C-alpha positions, 0 to 999 in steps of 0.5 A, a space after each residue: 064632384 071635384 074639389 081642391 084637396 090638401 094632399 099634405 100639410 105644407 106650401 101652396 103646391 100641396 093643393 090639388 084638384 081631385 075627385 071627392 064624394 059629394 056631400 050628403 045633406 039632411 035636416 035643415 041643410 042645403 047643398 050649394 053648387 059653388 060658383 065662387 069661393 073666397 080666400 082667407 088667411 085662415 086657409 093658409 094656416 089650415 093648409 100648413 097644419 096650424 088650424 085644424 077643421 072642427 069636427 064633422 067638417 072636411 079636414 082636407 078641403 079649405 074654404 070658409 065662404 062661398 056663393 052659388 045656387 041651392 040644388 038640394 034642400 033637406 026636409 027641415 029647410 024652411 027659408 030657402 028653396 032649390 034654385 035660390 042664389 045664396 052666399 054662405 058662411 062655412 066651417 070648411 069645404 068651400 073649395 069644391 063643386 058642391 058644399 053643404 051647410 045649415 040654412 041659417 048660415 046662408 043669406 040671399 045674394 044682395 041684389 045686383 051682385 055677382 057670385 064672385 062679389 057675393 063670395 067675398 062677403 060672408 067671412 069678412 062681414 060676419 067677422 066685422 059685425 060680430 066683433 066691431 059692432 056687437 063686441 066692440 059696440 062701436 057707436 056713431 061719432 066714435 073713432 075706430 082704428 083698424 089694423 090691416 086696413 087693406 085686408 078683407 076685414 079692413 075694407 069691410 070694416 072701413 065701409 060699414 063703420 063709415 056709413 054708420 057714422 064713425 070715424 075710421 083710421 087704418 094702418 097699412 103697409 104702403 101709401 098706395 094701400 092707404 089711398 085706396 082705404 081713403 077712397 073706401 071711406 077711411 078718414 086717415 091712414 098710418 103707414 106702419 113701415 114709416 110711422 109709429 101708430 102709437 105716436 101718431 094717435 097718442 094725443 087724439 086717442 081712439 074708442 075701438 080697435 080691431 087688432 089681428 096683429 097681437 104681440 107688441 101691438 097690445 101695449 101700444 093699443 092700450 096706450 092710445 085707447 080713450 077711457 072706456 075704450 074697447 080692444 078686440 082681438 081676432 088674430 095674433 100673427 105676431 104672437 099671443 104671449 105678451 105683457 099686459 099693464 093691468 093698471 092702465 086697463 083699470 084706470 082707463 076702464 078698458 075692455 079687452 076681448 076677442 073671438 074666433 068665428 069658425 068654432 062658434 055654435 050654430 045658434 050664434 051664427 044663425 042670429 048673426 046672419 039675421 043681423 047682417 041681413 038687417 043692417 049690412 045688406 041694405 048698405 050693399 043694395 043701396 051701393 053704400 058698401 061695395 065688395 072689393 075684388 083684387 083678383 080671381 083665379 079658376 079653382 084649378 089654380 088654387 095654388 097660385 091664388 094662395 101664393 098671391 094671398 101669402 105675398 100680402 100685396 093685395 087690397 081686397 079679396 082673392 076669389 076662386 071661380 068656376 
């Protein structure tokens, strides 16, 4: 098969289209003919040598989410068959003609969605559901603050939380991005380049915060959380070492948590997929939640797609298509 391979750690130019062995499958694995693959910020970290692939996953092929057609099933597969259209959460290997994955990490493509739209779903939807609704226990009527509202995680969190009855506030880097977030269901936005979100939310307070920034955001997040508030970390692009005021955590009875999805065990991912299909897929099929695709690129232009991803000017997902 052909695959986009990391020839060495570095910038976007290290990605090259090359011949690569087609994955072998066994047990409860399926082989997917990939039609589209989603890009994620973690792909950039891996390309640069800062986010190694788990054991047993191709270290030189990026890609955590794909959509396509099942062309082969292992002997223990029970939920899918050859010819099914699926999207899947991978631990890597998605930038290729074929990808293998255990069936519990696959979901049927929601009715009415294209392969391109479906490829934008797994990483962001699984991350949002796991962190905001499982770990953060966001409830109807509560207020959610999403840092990075225009990211793939942000636009997913906005729509799901809004439809399930929560108030949503986002931070963004421009008013244009903020207006798009409002159209998707956010109640308000804060432009972090011209406003201080701590000052803006000090009096109102929030119940749940999803943070991918880290650094000095920690203290600000703690200050604006209401009593019994929950802070969930999924990244720390501004640094993971920072000071923590434990006194405020105690007096406000806060919960500070976080997670990474890629390294979680198969049992967890399989159960998470079931919850996503039960609670999120109906929102998609009823048009209450829609994938937002910023731009698509042919697989052969993966380097250009990464350059766009690194600029951070997009709102929504960037997708490679075949």
